[in-house]
C-alpha positions in Angstrom: 105.1 75.7 110.9 102.0 74.1 112.3 103.9 72.8 115.3 105.3 76.2 116.0 101.8 77.7 115.8 100.4 75.1 118.2 103.3 75.5 120.6 102.5 79.2 121.1 100.3 80.1 124.1 96.7 80.9 123.3 97.0 84.5 124.4 99.9 85.0 121.9 97.9 83.3 119.1 94.7 85.3 119.8 96.0 88.7 120.8 99.7 89.3 119.9 99.8 87.8 116.4 96.7 89.6 115.1 98.0 92.9 116.5 101.3 92.3 114.8 99.6 91.5 111.5 97.5 94.6 111.7 100.5 96.8 112.4 102.4 95.3 109.5 99.4 95.6 107.2 99.0 99.3 108.2 102.6 100.0 107.5 102.5 98.3 104.2 99.3 100.2 103.2 101.0 103.5 104.0 104.1 102.5 102.2 102.1 101.9 99.1 100.2 105.1 99.5 103.4 107.0 99.9 105.0 105.5 96.8 101.9 106.2 94.7 101.5 109.7 96.0 105.2 110.5 95.3 104.9 109.1 91.8 101.8 111.3 91.2 103.7 114.3 92.6 106.6 113.6 90.2 104.2 113.3 87.3 102.5 116.6 88.1 105.9 118.3 88.4 106.9 116.9 85.1 103.7 118.1 83.5 104.3 121.6 84.9 107.8 121.7 83.5 106.6 120.5 80.1 103.8 123.1 80.1 106.2 125.9 81.0 108.6 124.8 78.3 105.8 124.8 75.7 104.7 128.2 76.8 108.2 129.6 76.4 108.6 128.0 73.0 105.3 129.5 71.9 106.2 132.9 73.2 109.6 132.8 71.6 108.1 131.9 68.2 105.6 134.7 68.4 108.3 137.2 69.4 110.5 136.0 66.4 107.6 136.5 64.0 107.0 140.1 64.9 
């Protein structure tokens, strides 16, 4: 690997490789942000469904008592 790195022209080592690393890091960062935000979105949707179900159960029980 060291031979391959040393065989590259200096402009590739100093310009192209850092740009590629930055682009890959940026894409990886936004992939992680997307996964986390989608999981949070699913969690919020699940909590809304559970809350609505609890409200319906409470209202049905109150209606059955009266």
